[in-house]
C-alpha positions in Angstrom: 106.1 124.8 107.5 102.8 123.2 108.4 101.7 120.1 106.4 98.1 119.1 106.3 95.6 117.1 104.3 93.5 119.1 101.9 90.6 116.7 102.0 87.8 116.0 104.5 90.3 116.0 107.3 91.2 119.6 106.8 88.2 120.9 108.6 89.6 123.8 110.6 88.2 127.1 109.3 90.6 128.9 111.7 93.8 127.2 110.5 94.2 128.9 107.2 93.8 132.5 108.4 96.0 131.8 111.5 98.8 130.5 109.2 98.5 133.5 106.9 98.5 136.0 109.8 101.5 134.3 111.5 103.4 133.8 108.2 103.4 130.0 108.6 103.7 128.4 105.2 101.2 125.6 104.6 101.9 122.6 102.4 99.0 120.4 101.4 99.3 116.7 100.7 98.5 115.6 97.2 95.0 114.2 96.9 95.0 110.4 97.3 98.7 110.3 98.4 98.8 109.4 102.2 102.4 108.3 101.7 103.3 112.0 101.5 102.8 112.0 105.3 103.9 108.4 106.0 105.0 109.0 109.7 101.6 110.3 110.6 99.8 107.6 108.6 101.9 105.0 110.4 101.1 106.5 113.8 97.4 106.7 113.0 97.4 103.0 112.0 99.2 102.0 115.2 96.8 104.2 117.4 93.8 102.8 115.6 94.9 99.1 115.9 96.3 99.2 119.5 93.9 101.6 121.1 90.7 102.6 119.3 89.9 99.1 117.8 90.9 97.3 121.0 88.3 99.1 123.2 84.6 99.8 123.3 84.1 103.1 125.0 81.0 103.7 127.0 81.7 107.3 127.9 83.9 110.2 126.9 85.6 110.0 130.3 86.5 106.4 129.7 87.8 107.2 126.2 89.9 110.0 127.6 91.4 107.7 130.3 92.1 104.8 127.9 93.7 107.1 125.3 95.8 108.9 127.9 97.1 105.5 129.3 98.0 104.4 125.8 99.7 107.8 125.0 101.8 107.6 128.2 102.9 104.1 127.4 103.6 104.9 123.8 105.7 108.0 124.7 107.3 107.0 128.0 107.7 103.3 128.1 108.0 101.9 124.6 111.3 102.1 122.7 110.9 102.9 119.0 113.2 101.5 116.4 113.2 104.7 114.3 114.5 106.6 117.4 117.4 104.2 118.0 115.4 102.1 120.5 114.7 105.2 122.7 111.3 106.2 123.9 109.9 109.4 122.3 110.4 111.2 125.6 114.0 110.1 125.9 114.6 111.2 122.3 112.9 114.6 122.8 115.0 115.2 125.9 118.2 114.5 124.0 117.2 116.9 121.2 116.3 119.6 123.8 119.6 119.1 125.6 121.6 119.3 122.4 119.8 122.5 121.4 120.4 124.0 124.8 124.1 123.1 124.5 124.3 124.7 121.0 122.5 127.8 122.3 125.0 128.1 125.2 127.9 127.7 122.8 126.5 130.4 120.5 125.9 132.8 123.4 129.4 132.2 124.7 131.0 132.8 121.4 129.1 136.1 120.7 130.8 139.4 121.4 
């Protein structure tokens, strides 16, 4: 399922036909209810406060470099309380490893 805003932020004319053609169900947030997507709203606030509002960009190249530096620090160096004090990369690797393990278990138990 793909969840998206149905307001001005839903600007992709290609998303709706793509989702239909690929049988991806779409769920739209209720108008005026950003708490329906609290994790994204929290991230957007953090990104805005720590990166976008903290810098004045003079070029697209500079913006790309600053955003990439912030993204790398956010995902690779900064532990997150919601992830058990792991970085997002550490958490993702654990999830991937557990899925690989479960996949191997399933393949071994199949006739």
